N, C-alpha and C positions, 0 to 999 in steps of 0.2 A: 503494499499500498506505500504511494504515497500521501503523506499531511500535511498540507503550509497549515500555520499556526499563524494569525492572524488575528492586530492588535487591533480592537477596532478605534473611530476615525475620531479626531477634538474632537471633545463635549465640554457641555457648560463646565463649569464649577461650581461648587456646592453656595450654597445665597447670594450668586449672580440672580434677576428672572420672579427671582421667589419660590425661585428651586432647595425646600430644606433635604429631598431623599438625593444620597447617592442615586442608586437606584430610576431615578424615574432621571436623566440630567439626559435630553439629550444633545445634537449634534451638532455647532457649528453651520458659518456657511462655512470657514477653512474645511470644517470635518464634510463637507458632503463634498466637500469639493475635490479628498483628499479622496471617498470611493470613487465616484467619475472614475480620476487617475488610472488609481489602482485594476478597476475595472478592465480598462483599458490595458492596462501593462499589463495584467494575469494573461487575460486573452492573445496578444500582443505573443507569449513568449509562452504562445500549449494549454498552456494552463485547460484543464475542463475536467473540475471532480465533475460523478458522477449529481452528490450531496453538500451540502455545504450546510449548517449545521453550527449556533448563535445562541449565547448567553440569555440568557432572559432579564436580561440586566433591560435598560430603556437605550442606549447608546450601543451598545452593542449589536442588537438584532435591529436597530437603524440604519448599522454601515452595514451588515448584510442586505439588509434591502434593496436597498442604493445600489450595492457592488452591482450584483441581478438587477435593477434595474436598467441600465442601463449593460446588460450582458445578451450576448448577441444566444440567437439560438444552436439549440436547444440548451436554458437554462438550467445550471440544476435543482436539486429540488430543494427547498429551503424548510427546518422542523430546527423547533425552538430544544436547545437539552437541556433540563432541568441542571446535568453533569455538568453544562460549564461556566454550572458563577461560581465564583469570588470562595476561594475554599475545595474543590474539587476534591478526591483522591484521585492518584494519577490512576492506581490497578482499574476503578471500577470504571473511569474513563476511555482505560485501552480496551476496555473488556466490550461493550459498547463499538469503540466504532471498528472492533474486528467483527463482532457480525452483523453490521454493518454488511457484507461482501463486498464493496465495493474500493473501485483500483482507487478509485485520486477522488478526498476528500475535503476538503477546505473547515477549518476552524474559527466561528471567530470571538473575542473570548476576554484576556486582562489581563495584567500584568499589575504581581510577578508568578502570576499563573500559570499564564505560556507557556515563562523561561522554565520556571522550573519545570512542569512538565515536558518542553524541550531535551531542557538537563536529566531528567532519569529518563527518556527513551534513549540518547547517546551514552545511558549510562554513569555519567559522571556528575554528583551533585557538584561539585565545581566547575561543569563552566555558567560562564555567568554570560548568559546573551543577553542584548535590550532591544526587545524591542520596539524604538520609535511610534506612533500614534500610526494606526495602518501601516503598521512597516508586519515584511511578511517571513518566517520560518517554513524554509520547506525537508522536512525530513520522509526517508525513506524505509520503509522496515519492511524485508524483506527476505526475514526469515519467521516474524510473529510479530505481535507490540504486544511489549516485556520494557522494564526497564533491561535498557542495554543493545535494545535488537535495533534500531534505528541509526538512521549516518547522518549526520549533516550536511542539504549539497545546495539551499539556498538560503541569507539573507540579504536580503533586501531591504530599504527603507523608501521614503517618498521622496527624497532626495536624490536615486535611483534611480524610481521609474517613471519619472519627470523630464526625466533627462531622454527617456526614451519613446 
């Protein structure tokens, strides 16, 4: 499986425009623009997930929806996944992803959870991945989907894909 871990795009900060809860933070205009550029870059690079999963938090859902809004057919299936909420358990998410039986899956979530999951997949708690907002880590898991089964093959930020 090729797994694309996508950090949500730029969101409004807490306290701005009356937003009192972290779960309710929507994307900013810049965040929506990041999503459009990300969608174009992924497609230009030939990334074709069969499915995209998103955290239940608003900013992640809006990131996934906006990326797919700009996606050419066939559009990946989109599903909300409670297992991507902040603080998720790596093994539970890995089992869920494996059961999807897809060759390519994209997930939209949050830091530091995505970076910690990536480090777990590549077998090193010492790995320090820093995903920018709307950044992507690509991990190839050919043998399975467990600790140490993955190989990091892609790590891009919005700066990179705005240049493509």
